[in-house]
C-alpha positions in Angstrom: 84.5 78.8 122.2 86.3 76.3 123.8 86.8 77.2 127.4 90.4 76.8 127.4 91.0 79.1 124.1 88.7 81.6 126.1 91.1 81.2 129.2 93.8 81.8 127.0 92.6 85.0 125.5 91.4 86.7 128.6 95.4 86.1 130.1 96.6 87.2 127.0 94.2 90.8 127.3 95.2 90.8 130.7 99.1 90.7 130.4 98.6 93.2 127.5 96.8 95.1 129.9 98.8 95.2 132.7 102.0 96.5 130.6 103.1 99.6 131.4 103.1 101.9 128.2 104.7 105.4 127.4 105.8 107.3 124.5 109.5 106.8 123.6 111.4 108.5 125.9 114.5 110.6 125.3 117.7 108.5 123.9 115.3 105.9 122.5 115.1 104.7 119.0 111.8 103.8 117.1 111.4 102.7 113.6 108.1 102.2 111.8 106.7 100.6 108.7 103.7 102.5 106.8 101.8 100.6 104.6 98.6 101.8 102.9 97.3 103.9 99.8 98.3 107.6 98.2 96.7 110.0 95.6 99.7 111.5 93.3 98.2 114.4 91.8 99.5 114.2 88.7 97.3 113.9 85.5 94.3 111.9 87.0 96.0 108.7 89.4 94.0 107.4 91.5 94.9 105.7 94.6 97.7 103.7 94.8 99.8 101.5 97.1 102.1 103.3 98.8 104.9 102.3 101.0 106.9 104.5 103.9 109.8 104.0 106.6 110.3 106.1 109.7 112.9 106.3 112.5 112.9 108.5 115.1 115.1 109.5 118.5 113.5 110.7 121.2 114.9 114.2 122.3 112.5 114.2 125.4 108.7 112.6 125.9 107.2 115.0 123.6 109.7 115.8 121.1 111.9 113.6 118.6 113.8 114.3 115.5 112.5 112.0 112.2 113.7 110.4 109.2 111.5 109.0 106.3 111.3 107.3 103.5 108.7 107.0 101.2 107.2 105.7 97.9 104.4 105.4 95.9 103.5 103.5 92.4 101.3 103.5 89.8 100.8 101.8 86.5 99.2 104.0 83.7 97.7 102.8 80.6 98.4 104.8 77.3 95.6 107.3 76.6 96.0 108.2 72.8 93.5 111.7 73.7 96.2 113.3 75.9 98.9 111.6 74.1 100.0 109.8 77.2 102.2 106.2 76.5 101.4 103.7 79.2 104.2 103.0 81.8 104.4 103.2 86.1 104.0 107.0 87.5 106.4 106.6 90.4 107.3 109.2 93.8 110.1 108.7 96.0 110.7 111.2 99.0 113.4 111.3 101.4 112.7 113.8 104.2 114.3 114.6 108.1 112.3 116.7 111.0 110.5 116.9 114.3 108.0 114.7 115.9 105.4 116.1 118.5 103.9 113.4 120.4 100.9 113.8 123.0 100.7 111.1 125.5 97.4 110.3 126.5 97.6 106.1 128.2 98.0 103.9 125.7 97.1 106.4 123.0 99.3 108.6 122.0 98.6 111.2 118.6 101.5 112.5 116.7 102.1 115.7 114.3 105.4 115.6 112.2 107.2 118.5 110.1 109.6 117.3 107.5 112.0 118.8 104.8 113.4 116.9 102.2 114.0 116.0 98.2 111.5 114.0 96.5 111.9 112.2 92.9 108.9 111.4 90.6 108.8 110.1 87.2 106.6 108.3 84.7 104.5 108.7 81.7 101.8 111.5 83.0 104.9 114.1 83.5 108.2 115.4 83.2 110.6 113.7 85.4 112.0 116.2 88.5 113.4 115.8 91.8 111.9 118.9 93.8 112.4 120.1 97.6 109.8 118.7 99.4 108.0 119.3 103.0 105.9 117.4 104.5 102.9 117.3 106.9 102.0 114.4 109.0 99.7 113.2 111.8 98.4 110.0 113.3 98.1 108.0 116.5 99.8 105.1 117.9 98.0 102.2 120.2 100.4 101.1 122.7 100.4 97.2 122.1 103.2 96.6 124.6 106.2 98.6 125.7 107.8 98.2 122.4 105.3 97.6 119.6 102.6 100.2 118.7 100.0 99.8 115.9 98.7 102.8 114.6 97.5 105.4 111.7 99.1 107.5 109.5 98.3 110.5 107.2 100.9 112.3 105.0 100.7 115.8 103.0 103.7 116.2 100.9 103.9 119.3 99.0 106.3 121.9 97.4 106.7 124.3 100.1 106.8 127.2 97.5 103.6 126.0 96.1 102.3 126.0 99.3 103.5 129.8 100.6 101.5 130.8 97.6 98.2 130.3 98.6 98.0 128.8 102.3 94.5 128.9 103.2 93.8 126.4 99.7 97.0 124.6 101.2 98.8 125.3 98.0 97.5 125.0 94.1 98.2 121.6 93.6 99.0 119.3 96.7 101.5 116.7 95.4 100.8 113.7 97.4 98.3 112.6 100.3 98.2 109.1 101.5 96.8 107.2 104.6 98.5 104.5 106.4 98.6 101.9 108.8 101.7 101.8 110.6 103.5 99.1 112.6 106.1 100.6 114.9 108.9 99.4 117.6 111.0 101.5 120.2 114.5 99.9 121.2 
């Protein structure tokens, strides 16, 4: 590596390391974009692309109000044996709830609980809209005070299903996703 490039990289790393970082505080707004993969429990759907947008408003340094919109889409081939036609299996959900964060220097793990509605439709099952809830967790690394990079895991389910079989997290988990997350604090 050239000396000038190495010096520039060292300076950049030093500036990022010296920048103070902390969890979003009271009255701060954080927006995040999630991109990754998810698995919908309808038929034998494989892992497919999923996307989400989160907005959080800090009540204090640990608690935040949270709203999420997320989606999943997977092309399905026709299956003559089961009688399924070709098409696209889709899921869309809009949820609101709370987030709890634990500030550990630059790494901030968090847990979320949200309640809202989900809509699913496609060739593998009947189209329906239902009450849904989501448990989530993940961690953000504070690149700077405002920019965060992290990972996030979400488990979307019907509350009645989870209550009927809590030891197995419900009889039929609705959707699980693992996403990379980029967020910004205003």
